C-alpha positions as a Python dict, from the first residue, in 0.01 Angstrom:
ca = {
    (1, 'M'): (0, 0, 0),
    (2, 'D'): (147, 333, -100),
    (3, 'N'): (184, 595, 171),
    (4, 'R'): (-14, 865, -7),
    (5, 'T'): (-237, 1119, 162),
    (6, 'Y'): (-556, 1138, -45),
    (7, 'V'): (-640, 1484, -175),
    (8, 'A'): (-971, 1545, -350),
    (9, 'D'): (-1016, 1722, -682),
    (10, 'S'): (-1120, 2040, -503),
    (11, 'Q'): (-791, 2128, -338),
    (12, 'I'): (-776, 2305, -2),
    (13, 'D'): (-644, 2658, -14),
    (14, 'L'): (-354, 2587, 220),
    (15, 'S'): (-223, 2939, 234),
    (16, 'A'): (-561, 3081, 328),
    (17, 'V'): (-604, 2823, 600),
    (18, 'A'): (-255, 2887, 732),
    (19, 'Q'): (-325, 3259, 756),
    (20, 'S'): (-639, 3194, 958),
    (21, 'N'): (-436, 3005, 1222),
    (22, 'N'): (-757, 2879, 1368),
    (23, 'S'): (-824, 2507, 1385),
    (24, 'L'): (-1195, 2563, 1426),
    (25, 'D'): (-1216, 2743, 1091),
    (26, 'A'): (-996, 2507, 891),
    (27, 'A'): (-1199, 2294, 651),
    (28, 'A'): (-1099, 1984, 458),
    (29, 'T'): (-1274, 1841, 154),
    (30, 'N'): (-1391, 1484, 141),
    (31, 'G'): (-1403, 1250, -154),
    (32, 'N'): (-1715, 1391, -321),
    (33, 'G'): (-1592, 1750, -312),
    (34, 'T'): (-1815, 1866, -26),
    (35, 'V'): (-1684, 2047, 277),
    (36, 'A'): (-1610, 1819, 568),
    (37, 'K'): (-1715, 1903, 920),
    (38, 'K'): (-1497, 2140, 1117),
    (39, 'P'): (-1212, 1984, 1311),
    (40, 'S'): (-1262, 1921, 1679),
    (41, 'P'): (-1151, 2185, 1928),
    (42, 'V'): (-794, 2160, 2050),
    (43, 'R'): (-784, 1902, 2326),
    (44, 'D'): (-657, 1956, 2678),
    (45, 'K'): (-288, 1907, 2752),
    (46, 'W'): (-95, 1782, 3051),
    (47, 'G'): (2, 2061, 3290),
    (48, 'K'): (366, 1950, 3269),
    (49, 'D'): (548, 1688, 3061),
    (50, 'V'): (646, 1501, 3378),
    (51, 'E'): (277, 1447, 3457),
    (52, 'F'): (247, 1239, 3140),
    (53, 'M'): (536, 1015, 3244),
    (54, 'L'): (405, 977, 3600),
    (55, 'S'): (56, 897, 3470),
    (56, 'C'): (199, 629, 3240),
    (57, 'I'): (391, 484, 3535),
    (58, 'A'): (74, 479, 3745),
    (59, 'Y'): (-114, 318, 3453),
    (60, 'S'): (142, 50, 3366),
    (61, 'V'): (245, -43, 3722),
    (62, 'G'): (-58, -223, 3862),
    (63, 'F'): (-198, -553, 3983),
    (64, 'G'): (2, -745, 3725),
    (65, 'N'): (331, -640, 3883),
    (66, 'V'): (228, -740, 4236),
    (67, 'W'): (63, -1077, 4192),
    (68, 'K'): (67, -1191, 3827),
    (69, 'F'): (438, -1142, 3758),
    (70, 'P'): (567, -1330, 4068),
    (71, 'Y'): (336, -1624, 4013),
    (72, 'T'): (400, -1638, 3637),
    (73, 'A'): (775, -1630, 3697),
    (74, 'L'): (753, -1908, 3955),
    (75, 'K'): (539, -2127, 3730),
    (76, 'N'): (775, -2083, 3434),
    (77, 'G'): (1122, -2142, 3567),
    (78, 'G'): (1179, -1887, 3841),
    (79, 'G'): (1483, -1678, 3757),
    (80, 'A'): (1504, -1839, 3413),
    (81, 'F'): (1175, -1666, 3327),
    (82, 'L'): (1347, -1330, 3367),
    (83, 'I'): (1567, -1403, 3064),
    (84, 'P'): (1287, -1454, 2807),
    (85, 'Y'): (1089, -1176, 2976),
    (86, 'L'): (1374, -927, 2932),
    (87, 'V'): (1429, -1041, 2572),
    (88, 'V'): (1058, -1001, 2498),
    (89, 'L'): (1056, -662, 2671),
    (90, 'F'): (1346, -553, 2450),
    (91, 'L'): (1207, -683, 2119),
    (92, 'V'): (828, -659, 2169),
    (93, 'G'): (711, -465, 2473),
    (94, 'R'): (931, -159, 2450),
    (95, 'P'): (897, -116, 2068),
    (96, 'I'): (516, -126, 2092),
    (97, 'Y'): (521, 108, 2392),
    (98, 'Y'): (735, 361, 2205),
    (99, 'L'): (530, 323, 1885),
    (100, 'E'): (199, 388, 2062),
    (101, 'M'): (344, 690, 2242),
    (102, 'V'): (475, 833, 1914),
    (103, 'M'): (149, 789, 1723),
    (104, 'G'): (-69, 922, 2004),
    (105, 'Q'): (144, 1232, 2054),
    (106, 'F'): (193, 1299, 1682),
    (107, 'S'): (-178, 1291, 1599),
    (108, 'S'): (-337, 1406, 1927),
    (109, 'R'): (-598, 1134, 1871),
    (110, 'G'): (-732, 853, 2088),
    (111, 'V'): (-741, 482, 2014),
    (112, 'V'): (-1030, 507, 1762),
    (113, 'K'): (-967, 847, 1602),
    (114, 'I'): (-600, 760, 1543),
    (115, 'Y'): (-712, 540, 1254),
    (116, 'D'): (-769, 851, 1049),
    (117, 'L'): (-432, 727, 919),
    (118, 'S'): (-620, 437, 757),
    (119, 'P'): (-999, 465, 796),
    (120, 'A'): (-1057, 110, 671),
    (121, 'M'): (-882, -15, 985),
    (122, 'R'): (-1079, 195, 1231),
    (123, 'G'): (-1242, -123, 1362),
    (124, 'I'): (-913, -200, 1538),
    (125, 'G'): (-962, 98, 1768),
    (126, 'V'): (-1327, 11, 1828),
    (127, 'G'): (-1235, -351, 1905),
    (128, 'Q'): (-963, -243, 2146),
    (129, 'S'): (-1215, -14, 2316),
    (130, 'I'): (-1444, -315, 2365),
    (131, 'A'): (-1155, -502, 2528),
    (132, 'M'): (-1081, -201, 2746),
    (133, 'F'): (-1444, -184, 2854),
    (134, 'I'): (-1433, -551, 2956),
    (135, 'V'): (-1115, -485, 3155),
    (136, 'M'): (-1270, -177, 3314),
    (137, 'T'): (-1573, -373, 3433),
    (138, 'Y'): (-1364, -623, 3631),
    (139, 'Y'): (-1066, -404, 3726),
    (140, 'T'): (-1265, -181, 3959),
    (141, 'P'): (-1428, -476, 4144),
    (142, 'I'): (-1077, -604, 4223),
    (143, 'L'): (-1005, -254, 4348),
    (144, 'A'): (-1319, -278, 4564),
    (145, 'I'): (-1205, -607, 4718),
    (146, 'T'): (-867, -450, 4788),
    (147, 'F'): (-1034, -158, 4964),
    (148, 'R'): (-1241, -403, 5171),
    (149, 'Y'): (-916, -565, 5292),
    (150, 'L'): (-759, -224, 5353),
    (151, 'V'): (-1045, -125, 5585),
    (152, 'A'): (-1032, -464, 5759),
    (153, 'S'): (-660, -414, 5823),
    (154, 'F'): (-741, -153, 6089),
    (155, 'S'): (-916, -408, 6312),
    (156, 'A'): (-771, -484, 6656),
    (157, 'V'): (-720, -839, 6530),
    (158, 'L'): (-699, -912, 6158),
    (159, 'P'): (-1036, -1072, 6077),
    (160, 'W'): (-876, -1341, 5862),
    (161, 'A'): (-630, -1438, 6134),
    (162, 'K'): (-887, -1646, 6324),
    (163, 'C'): (-1128, -1916, 6213),
    (164, 'D'): (-1501, -1863, 6226),
    (165, 'P'): (-1680, -2138, 6419),
    (166, 'S'): (-1886, -2218, 6108),
    (167, 'W'): (-1579, -2297, 5899),
    (168, 'P'): (-1503, -2671, 5907),
    (169, 'N'): (-1147, -2804, 5891),
    (170, 'C'): (-1001, -2458, 5948),
    (171, 'V'): (-665, -2356, 6093),
    (172, 'D'): (-597, -2008, 6232),
    (173, 'S'): (-371, -1810, 6000),
    (174, 'D'): (-188, -1658, 6297),
    (175, 'F'): (-82, -2007, 6409),
    (176, 'V'): (296, -2045, 6383),
    (177, 'G'): (422, -2397, 6334),
    (178, 'Q'): (361, -2706, 6126),
    (179, 'I'): (14, -2855, 6102),
    (180, 'V'): (9, -3228, 6176),
    (181, 'N'): (-283, -3370, 5982),
    (182, 'N'): (-372, -3737, 5950),
    (183, 'A'): (-712, -3680, 5793),
    (184, 'S'): (-780, -3730, 5424),
    (185, 'I'): (-902, -3371, 5386),
    (186, 'K'): (-629, -3110, 5396),
    (187, 'P'): (-707, -2826, 5639),
    (188, 'K'): (-744, -2472, 5505),
    (189, 'A'): (-601, -2151, 5648),
    (190, 'S'): (-851, -1904, 5790),
    (191, 'A'): (-723, -1638, 5542),
    (192, 'E'): (-836, -1856, 5251),
    (193, 'L'): (-1174, -1929, 5406),
    (194, 'Y'): (-1220, -1562, 5499),
    (195, 'F'): (-1182, -1463, 5133),
    (196, 'Q'): (-1409, -1738, 5008),
    (197, 'N'): (-1680, -1731, 5275),
    (198, 'S'): (-1681, -1385, 5437),
    (199, 'V'): (-1571, -1159, 5152),
    (200, 'M'): (-1689, -1323, 4830),
    (201, 'H'): (-1936, -1585, 4965),
    (202, 'Q'): (-1786, -1778, 4676),
    (203, 'N'): (-1964, -2060, 4494),
    (204, 'A'): (-1766, -2369, 4404),
    (205, 'S'): (-1840, -2315, 4034),
    (206, 'L'): (-2073, -2138, 3794),
    (207, 'Y'): (-2294, -2447, 3791),
    (208, 'E'): (-2430, -2305, 4118),
    (209, 'G'): (-2518, -1978, 3945),
    (210, 'L'): (-2399, -1622, 4004),
    (211, 'G'): (-2601, -1535, 4315),
    (212, 'L'): (-2639, -1195, 4480),
    (213, 'P'): (-2350, -958, 4559),
    (214, 'D'): (-2235, -875, 4912),
    (215, 'W'): (-2360, -526, 5007),
    (216, 'K'): (-2027, -435, 5170),
    (217, 'L'): (-1843, -503, 4844),
    (218, 'V'): (-2101, -302, 4651),
    (219, 'L'): (-2031, -2, 4877),
    (220, 'C'): (-1657, -54, 4824),
    (221, 'L'): (-1717, -64, 4448),
    (222, 'L'): (-1912, 260, 4471),
    (223, 'F'): (-1623, 420, 4662),
    (224, 'A'): (-1371, 298, 4403),
    (225, 'W'): (-1574, 446, 4116),
    (226, 'L'): (-1619, 772, 4305),
    (227, 'C'): (-1238, 794, 4335),
    (228, 'V'): (-1196, 734, 3960),
    (229, 'A'): (-1472, 975, 3858),
    (230, 'T'): (-1357, 1250, 4097),
    (231, 'I'): (-1006, 1246, 3949),
    (232, 'L'): (-1119, 1232, 3585),
    (233, 'I'): (-1424, 1455, 3590),
    (234, 'K'): (-1227, 1779, 3549),
    (235, 'G'): (-1020, 1645, 3262),
    (236, 'I'): (-664, 1537, 3204),
    (237, 'K'): (-510, 1819, 3409),
    (238, 'S'): (-664, 1691, 3734),
    (239, 'S'): (-554, 1340, 3641),
    (240, 'G'): (-201, 1473, 3590),
    (241, 'K'): (-199, 1634, 3934),
    (242, 'A'): (-314, 1307, 4093),
    (243, 'S'): (-29, 1121, 3916),
    (244, 'Y'): (230, 1270, 4152),
    (245, 'F'): (76, 1076, 4438),
    (246, 'L'): (-41, 770, 4243),
    (247, 'A'): (299, 709, 4081),
    (248, 'I'): (541, 806, 4359),
    (249, 'F'): (378, 710, 4690),
    (250, 'P'): (346, 335, 4608),
    (251, 'Y'): (725, 319, 4578),
    (252, 'V'): (758, 453, 4933),
    (253, 'I'): (543, 164, 5053),
    (254, 'I'): (723, -83, 4827),
    (255, 'L'): (1057, 21, 4980),
    (256, 'I'): (920, -26, 5335),
    (257, 'L'): (774, -368, 5251),
    (258, 'F'): (1090, -477, 5072),
    (259, 'V'): (1313, -387, 5368),
    (260, 'H'): (1080, -564, 5608),
    (261, 'A'): (1045, -871, 5385),
    (262, 'C'): (1422, -910, 5367),
    (263, 'T'): (1447, -917, 5748),
    (264, 'L'): (1199, -1204, 5793),
    (265, 'D'): (1317, -1555, 5884),
    (266, 'G'): (1320, -1771, 5573),
    (267, 'A'): (1279, -1471, 5341),
    (268, 'F'): (1613, -1536, 5170),
    (269, 'N'): (1503, -1888, 5074),
    (270, 'G'): (1184, -1752, 4923),
    (271, 'I'): (1363, -1481, 4725),
    (272, 'M'): (1624, -1726, 4596),
    (273, 'F'): (1346, -1967, 4501),
    (274, 'F'): (1196, -1681, 4298),
    (275, 'L'): (1524, -1578, 4133),
    (276, 'T'): (1710, -1909, 4086),
    (277, 'P'): (1705, -2006, 3717),
    (278, 'Q'): (1578, -2338, 3593),
    (279, 'W'): (1772, -2334, 3269),
    (280, 'D'): (1588, -2625, 3107),
    (281, 'Q'): (1277, -2405, 3096),
    (282, 'L'): (1441, -2179, 2835),
    (283, 'L'): (1369, -2445, 2573),
    (284, 'N'): (1002, -2455, 2666),
    (285, 'V'): (785, -2268, 2414),
    (286, 'T'): (523, -2208, 2684),
    (287, 'V'): (770, -2000, 2886),
    (288, 'W'): (822, -1764, 2592),
    (289, 'Y'): (448, -1750, 2535),
    (290, 'E'): (394, -1657, 2901),
    (291, 'A'): (671, -1395, 2876),
    (292, 'V'): (496, -1221, 2586),
    (293, 'T'): (150, -1227, 2746),
    (294, 'Q'): (296, -1103, 3075),
    (295, 'C'): (474, -823, 2888),
    (296, 'F'): (148, -714, 2723),
    (297, 'F'): (-38, -734, 3054),
    (298, 'S'): (229, -557, 3257),
    (299, 'L'): (303, -269, 3017),
    (300, 'S'): (-65, -239, 2914),
    (301, 'V'): (24, -209, 2544),
    (302, 'C'): (-227, -261, 2261),
    (303, 'F'): (-519, -168, 2488),
    (304, 'G'): (-537, 198, 2389),
    (305, 'G'): (-445, 361, 2720),
    (306, 'I'): (-92, 460, 2612),
    (307, 'I'): (-223, 617, 2290),
    (308, 'A'): (-488, 808, 2486),
    (309, 'Y'): (-239, 943, 2740),
    (310, 'A'): (14, 1038, 2472),
    (311, 'S'): (-255, 1224, 2277),
    (312, 'F'): (-263, 1487, 2552),
    (313, 'N'): (112, 1557, 2517),
    (314, 'N'): (271, 1868, 2381),
    (315, 'F'): (380, 1798, 2023),
    (316, 'S'): (754, 1815, 2094),
    (317, 'N'): (761, 1612, 2417),
    (318, 'N'): (1050, 1361, 2422),
    (319, 'V'): (849, 1038, 2427),
    (320, 'Y'): (1157, 833, 2339),
    (321, 'K'): (1302, 906, 2681),
    (322, 'D'): (968, 841, 2850),
    (323, 'A'): (922, 504, 2678),
    (324, 'I'): (1267, 381, 2783),
    (325, 'I'): (1233, 497, 3144),
    (326, 'I'): (881, 362, 3196),
    (327, 'S'): (941, 21, 3036),
    (328, 'W'): (1250, -46, 3246),
    (329, 'L'): (1091, 91, 3562),
    (330, 'D'): (794, -139, 3509),
    (331, 'T'): (1025, -439, 3489),
    (332, 'F'): (1224, -326, 3794),
    (333, 'T'): (898, -288, 3989),
    (334, 'S'): (788, -639, 3890),
    (335, 'I'): (1115, -789, 4015),
    (336, 'I'): (1108, -594, 4344),
    (337, 'A'): (743, -687, 4399),
    (338, 'G'): (836, -1049, 4334),
    (339, 'C'): (1109, -1030, 4596),
    (340, 'I'): (862, -882, 4846),
    (341, 'V'): (595, -1143, 4781),
    (342, 'F'): (834, -1440, 4784),
    (343, 'G'): (1024, -1304, 5082),
    (344, 'V'): (696, -1313, 5275),
    (345, 'I'): (606, -1654, 5129),
    (346, 'G'): (951, -1782, 5229),
    (347, 'N'): (875, -1669, 5582),
    (348, 'L'): (537, -1846, 5562),
    (349, 'A'): (710, -2168, 5459),
    (350, 'Y'): (963, -2122, 5740),
    (351, 'V'): (712, -2073, 6022),
    (352, 'T'): (492, -2358, 5898),
    (353, 'E'): (799, -2580, 5850),
    (354, 'Q'): (697, -2639, 5490),
    (355, 'Q'): (991, -2754, 5277),
    (356, 'D'): (826, -2694, 4940),
    (357, 'I'): (779, -2318, 4900),
    (358, 'Q'): (569, -2366, 4588),
    (359, 'A'): (316, -2565, 4791),
    (360, 'V'): (212, -2253, 4985),
    (361, 'V'): (152, -2039, 4673),
    (362, 'K'): (-184, -1986, 4508),
    (363, 'S'): (-234, -1823, 4168),
    (364, 'G'): (-409, -1502, 4073),
    (365, 'A'): (-637, -1352, 4333),
    (366, 'G'): (-539, -1634, 4567),
    (367, 'L'): (-185, -1498, 4596),
    (368, 'T'): (-312, -1149, 4674),
    (369, 'F'): (-609, -1225, 4898),
    (370, 'M'): (-519, -1565, 5048),
    (371, 'T'): (-148, -1645, 5062),
    (372, 'Y'): (-19, -1297, 5143),
    (373, 'P'): (-280, -1221, 5416),
    (374, 'D'): (-213, -1565, 5565),
    (375, 'A'): (157, -1481, 5588),
    (376, 'I'): (95, -1132, 5730),
    (377, 'A'): (-124, -1280, 6005),
    (378, 'K'): (183, -1469, 6130),
    (379, 'F'): (395, -1154, 6170),
    (380, 'D'): (499, -1120, 6532),
    (381, 'W'): (515, -739, 6514),
    (382, 'L'): (227, -512, 6403),
    (383, 'P'): (67, -733, 6136),
    (384, 'Q'): (-210, -470, 6099),
    (385, 'L'): (47, -209, 5991),
    (386, 'F'): (201, -422, 5717),
    (387, 'S'): (-140, -542, 5605),
    (388, 'A'): (-258, -182, 5574),
    (389, 'L'): (59, -83, 5388),
    (390, 'F'): (31, -374, 5144),
    (391, 'F'): (-335, -318, 5059),
    (392, 'L'): (-290, 60, 5047),
    (393, 'M'): (-12, 9, 4792),
    (394, 'L'): (-232, -233, 4598),
    (395, 'F'): (-526, 9, 4603),
    (396, 'I'): (-316, 302, 4482),
    (397, 'V'): (-148, 113, 4196),
    (398, 'G'): (-486, -35, 4101),
    (399, 'L'): (-643, 311, 4102),
    (400, 'G'): (-366, 445, 3877),
    (401, 'S'): (-418, 162, 3628),
    (402, 'N'): (-794, 209, 3640),
    (403, 'L'): (-754, 575, 3550),
    (404, 'G'): (-563, 476, 3235),
    (405, 'V'): (-825, 221, 3135),
    (406, 'T'): (-1113, 462, 3190),
    (407, 'T'): (-931, 752, 3022),
    (408, 'S'): (-891, 543, 2706),
    (409, 'I'): (-1267, 486, 2686),
    (410, 'V'): (-1356, 846, 2772),
    (411, 'T'): (-1109, 975, 2510),
    (412, 'A'): (-1249, 745, 2241),
    (413, 'I'): (-1602, 870, 2310),
    (414, 'K'): (-1504, 1238, 2322),
    (415, 'D'): (-1305, 1209, 1999),
    (416, 'Q'): (-1620, 1092, 1823),
    (417, 'C'): (-1856, 1328, 2010),
    (418, 'P'): (-1652, 1638, 2096),
    (419, 'E'): (-1967, 1835, 2179),
    (420, 'L'): (-2012, 1628, 2496),
    (421, 'K'): (-1881, 1773, 2822),
    (422, 'N'): (-1607, 1579, 3000),
    (423, 'W'): (-1814, 1536, 3314),
    (424, 'Q'): (-2100, 1391, 3112),
    (425, 'V'): (-1883, 1124, 2951),
    (426, 'V'): (-1699, 1037, 3273),
    (427, 'S'): (-2028, 1012, 3466),
    (428, 'A'): (-2185, 786, 3201),
    (429, 'V'): (-1880, 559, 3188),
    (430, 'A'): (-1863, 542, 3569),
    (431, 'V'): (-2232, 448, 3598),
    (432, 'A'): (-2194, 180, 3330),
    (433, 'G'): (-1875, 47, 3491),
    (434, 'F'): (-2038, 36, 3834),
    (435, 'S'): (-2348, -141, 3702),
    (436, 'F'): (-2153, -411, 3518),
    (437, 'G'): (-1896, -439, 3799),
    (438, 'I'): (-2154, -554, 4051),
    (439, 'V'): (-2177, -885, 3864),
    (440, 'Y'): (-1817, -972, 3956),
    (441, 'L'): (-1893, -927, 4327),
    (442, 'T'): (-2149, -1207, 4328),
    (443, 'P'): (-2062, -1555, 4463),
    (444, 'G'): (-1990, -1669, 4107),
    (445, 'G'): (-1827, -1343, 4003),
    (446, 'M'): (-1463, -1452, 4027),
    (447, 'H'): (-1534, -1746, 3795),
    (448, 'L'): (-1706, -1513, 3547),
    (449, 'L'): (-1411, -1274, 3568),
    (450, 'D'): (-1172, -1546, 3452),
    (451, 'I'): (-1393, -1623, 3152),
    (452, 'L'): (-1443, -1264, 3035),
    (453, 'D'): (-1076, -1184, 3090),
    (454, 'Y'): (-980, -1486, 2879),
    (455, 'Y'): (-1208, -1418, 2583),
    (456, 'G'): (-1280, -1046, 2605),
    (457, 'A'): (-937, -919, 2708),
    (458, 'K'): (-668, -1175, 2622),
    (459, 'Y'): (-794, -1298, 2284),
    (460, 'V'): (-930, -964, 2167),
    (461, 'T'): (-613, -780, 2268),
    (462, 'L'): (-375, -1028, 2101),
    (463, 'T'): (-583, -1032, 1783),
    (464, 'F'): (-594, -655, 1753),
    (465, 'A'): (-229, -627, 1853),
    (466, 'V'): (-144, -817, 1533),
    (467, 'L'): (-376, -596, 1328),
    (468, 'E'): (-249, -276, 1491),
    (469, 'L'): (113, -360, 1413),
    (470, 'A'): (26, -463, 1057),
    (471, 'T'): (-161, -135, 1002),
    (472, 'L'): (105, 93, 1146),
    (473, 'A'): (407, -90, 1003),
    (474, 'W'): (287, -194, 658),
    (475, 'I'): (-23, 3, 562),
    (476, 'Y'): (81, 337, 706),
    (477, 'G'): (446, 231, 685),
    (478, 'V'): (754, 217, 906),
    (479, 'D'): (919, 465, 672),
    (480, 'R'): (643, 720, 726),
    (481, 'I'): (645, 665, 1102),
    (482, 'C'): (1017, 741, 1104),
    (483, 'R'): (962, 1055, 896),
    (484, 'D'): (686, 1158, 1139),
    (485, 'I'): (927, 1114, 1431),
    (486, 'K'): (1187, 1320, 1246),
    (487, 'F'): (928, 1594, 1185),
    (488, 'M'): (803, 1585, 1545),
    (489, 'L'): (1119, 1531, 1751),
    (490, 'G'): (1399, 1604, 1506),
    (491, 'I'): (1567, 1267, 1564),
    (492, 'E'): (1654, 985, 1325),
    (493, 'T'): (1508, 642, 1401),
    (494, 'S'): (1767, 367, 1426),
    (495, 'L'): (1760, 39, 1235),
    (496, 'F'): (1673, -145, 1559),
    (497, 'W'): (1333, 21, 1589),
    (498, 'R'): (1263, -20, 1216),
    (499, 'I'): (1333, -394, 1219),
    (500, 'C'): (1134, -445, 1541),
    (501, 'W'): (829, -253, 1416),
    (502, 'G'): (836, -401, 1067),
    (503, 'V'): (944, -761, 1123),
    (504, 'V'): (1030, -895, 1470),
    (505, 'T'): (746, -759, 1681),
    (506, 'P'): (465, -845, 1434),
    (507, 'L'): (600, -1200, 1378),
    (508, 'V'): (634, -1268, 1752),
    (509, 'T'): (283, -1137, 1815),
    (510, 'V'): (138, -1352, 1536),
    (511, 'A'): (315, -1658, 1680),
    (512, 'I'): (176, -1590, 2027),
    (513, 'L'): (-176, -1544, 1892),
    (514, 'L'): (-156, -1876, 1703),
    (515, 'L'): (-20, -2052, 2013),
    (516, 'S'): (-303, -1915, 2222),
    (517, 'F'): (-557, -2067, 1981),
    (518, 'I'): (-367, -2398, 1962),
    (519, 'D'): (-361, -2423, 2342),
    (520, 'Y'): (-726, -2324, 2376),
    (521, 'E'): (-930, -2516, 2630),
    (522, 'A'): (-1293, -2437, 2704),
    (523, 'F'): (-1380, -2355, 3063),
    (524, 'V'): (-1555, -2625, 3261),
    (525, 'V'): (-1867, -2416, 3311),
    (526, 'P'): (-2221, -2417, 3173),
    (527, 'V'): (-2188, -2396, 2796),
    (528, 'G'): (-2359, -2058, 2784),
    (529, 'Y'): (-2062, -1886, 2946),
    (530, 'N'): (-1817, -2011, 2683),
    (531, 'V'): (-2068, -1906, 2416),
    (532, 'L'): (-2084, -1561, 2578),
    (533, 'G'): (-1704, -1538, 2568),
    (534, 'W'): (-1686, -1626, 2198),
    (535, 'F'): (-1975, -1391, 2126),
    (536, 'I'): (-1781, -1099, 2279),
    (537, 'Y'): (-1473, -1196, 2077),
    (538, 'I'): (-1667, -1225, 1751),
    (539, 'V'): (-1846, -892, 1806),
    (540, 'A'): (-1509, -725, 1863),
    (541, 'V'): (-1346, -883, 1558),
    (542, 'L'): (-1642, -801, 1332),
    (543, 'Q'): (-1576, -433, 1398),
    (544, 'L'): (-1289, -455, 1149),
    (545, 'P'): (-1486, -556, 836),
    (546, 'G'): (-1783, -347, 949),
    (547, 'W'): (-1586, -24, 974),
    (548, 'A'): (-1388, -108, 659),
    (549, 'L'): (-1716, -132, 468),
    (550, 'Y'): (-1831, 196, 619),
    (551, 'A'): (-1503, 370, 527),
    (552, 'T'): (-1523, 231, 172),
    (553, 'T'): (-1874, 365, 132),
    (554, 'R'): (-1779, 706, 270),
    (555, 'S'): (-1472, 732, 45),
    (556, 'S'): (-1667, 678, -278),
    (557, 'S'): (-1686, 978, -511),
    (558, 'K'): (-1749, 1077, -872),
    (559, 'T'): (-1376, 1061, -942),
    (560, 'I'): (-1356, 692, -846),
    (561, 'D'): (-1552, 466, -1077),
    (562, 'S'): (-1513, 133, -902),
    (563, 'W'): (-1572, -26, -563),
    (564, 'W'): (-1210, -145, -568),
    (565, 'G'): (-1089, 211, -609),
    (566, 'S'): (-1302, 323, -313),
    (567, 'L'): (-1163, 40, -102),
    (568, 'K'): (-803, 134, -186),
    (569, 'K'): (-872, 497, -106),
    (570, 'S'): (-1009, 403, 238),
    (571, 'F'): (-663, 274, 335),
    (572, 'Y'): (-501, 616, 274),
    (573, 'P'): (-482, 878, 551),
    (574, 'L'): (-765, 1131, 560),
    (575, 'P'): (-688, 1485, 437),
    (576, 'E'): (-693, 1614, 796),
    (577, 'W'): (-447, 1352, 919),
    (578, 'G'): (-144, 1496, 1093),
    (579, 'P'): (-53, 1720, 1388),
    (580, 'E'): (-335, 1893, 1574),
    (581, 'D'): (-201, 2246, 1524),
    (582, 'V'): (-316, 2371, 1181),
    (583, 'P'): (1, 2554, 1066),
    (584, 'T'): (211, 2258, 1178),
    (585, 'R'): (-21, 2017, 997),
    (586, 'L'): (-5, 2219, 676),
    (587, 'R'): (373, 2224, 691),
    (588, 'Y'): (368, 1849, 754),
    (589, 'Q'): (137, 1784, 458),
    (590, 'E'): (365, 1987, 232),
    (591, 'E'): (661, 1772, 338),
    (592, 'V'): (460, 1455, 273),
    (593, 'E'): (367, 1574, -77),
    (594, 'Q'): (728, 1668, -152),
    (595, 'H'): (849, 1326, -38),
    (596, 'E'): (586, 1134, -233),
    (597, 'A'): (675, 1326, -547),
    (598, 'T'): (1022, 1172, -529),
    (599, 'V'): (903, 811, -474),
    (600, 'P'): (915, 601, -794),
    (601, 'R'): (579, 445, -882),
    (602, 'D'): (699, 131, -1057),
    (603, 'R'): (862, -79, -786),
    (604, 'S'): (914, -448, -719),
    (605, 'L'): (794, -608, -395),
    (606, 'M'): (1148, -613, -258),
    (607, 'D'): (1188, -245, -338),
    (608, 'V'): (866, -169, -147),
    (609, 'I'): (982, -370, 157),
    (610, 'K'): (1324, -208, 152),
    (611, 'R'): (1178, 140, 128),
    (612, 'K'): (925, 75, 404),
    (613, 'L'): (1192, -41, 648),
    (614, 'L'): (1503, 151, 550),
    (615, 'S'): (1416, 473, 367),
}
């Protein structure tokens, strides 16, 4: 696909528009020669460039760093997992992170509007917004559960430290020592039963239905959404101010928890168990697959949040520096969080005289709300303090991530409906998120969460990650991206980034997507839930052909006499594509036209590939 900006027969009077210097008065012509609607008003900007970086840190550093990374590393070779993870970060995670920052800042557009660069592919942004909405609906309920534990941490005695008389086969979590059990049924710690019975009232499976939510969790969910809405309701500037606290304060708590974890008996064994490589795992394809999925989850790439945040940047902000700092800081945080968690788990194994550290670890929410509270209950000095610190840290990092998720959706809506007030969009999204979120707080909610995360987040995100990279690298073109960076930042893009964007990153992402389908296993739940999951996936994927058809129809004109010509035209950038500032955009469009005038039209396939990657 040639990188040509389509210009209609009725050319825009560029000089007249430039003299007006008013983006609200600048008009572009569409394919049939009529005047297009006026561009949207100039969007808000971050108060300071550092607020963008801090907001990205708060967005990327979240639940995945605290519980998902440690468990994933343990399951896939301990310290050996760090090697493929760092390789994947270098070749996949960081290139995508930088690419999304560049495109968002260059165009000042959100995840849907950014596909003005190729209107036929606008369904990618819509599909990613669907995935983000699914994530938003279950992310805040996890935040609500975290807040419930934070409040409970201020009790005179941690409520999960002691067994309730109604819990059979229960052992107090504050008991220090080894449990001697001759019965066939293994006893459960009170922290595990507290989460299942007192907090979630959890059903054994979805075959028992969803049930009714706990009213205390509903109030916690309401509080969580009030926090999100209060920060976002005044726009990106208030979100930027909140980022100073949301990005920096968690590291104060992390430092305190890390120092304390290292002083616990048995902590060294736990940390070494986490970091010691199992080299044979490097040859396991599953380990590399887990490294890529963890990288996507941890950095939050290909969801739309990074593009949305970058779209509020000043045009000349140095996003290259931001991308490098944030990606490495995210990895550093994951490793430190792993040391904290496994230091505490090592202490748990020590006081229970358990030789196998892995035997005391539970996955996912179990690690956060069962294993870690169980270990804290055994602390001999102020367990309430360290419980409060841990869940406060978890709440803050979860809130920061939730702001990024919600901002992406709000930005996508406002880009399409700029006449709406920010408070109206934020309020509507918050009400919808609260309403859907209640479902996850039912007795069957955690089981439903796993299903919707699997189909609606994992599969949708990986699918559209492939399509996003294909669109940016080969339809829009790596060569044009590099020229855009040169125009915006005045720096040349190295061969490393070109090869990653054009070849390595797309191929790795395609391989991971194929592996995910090969390894697919349906959930052991009523068939309707798996059908619901596939329905969400299909609806998201169908956005691509649906919006491509719409763009083809809209691009038809009297000058194009075939459907094929209209389809080809819909892959070219719109006339108004480019920087938000009108004089800057006009200067950019002139440079694009000058460059395209020098590009030979008769080229072989190899010439096209070479030009796309190296020119």
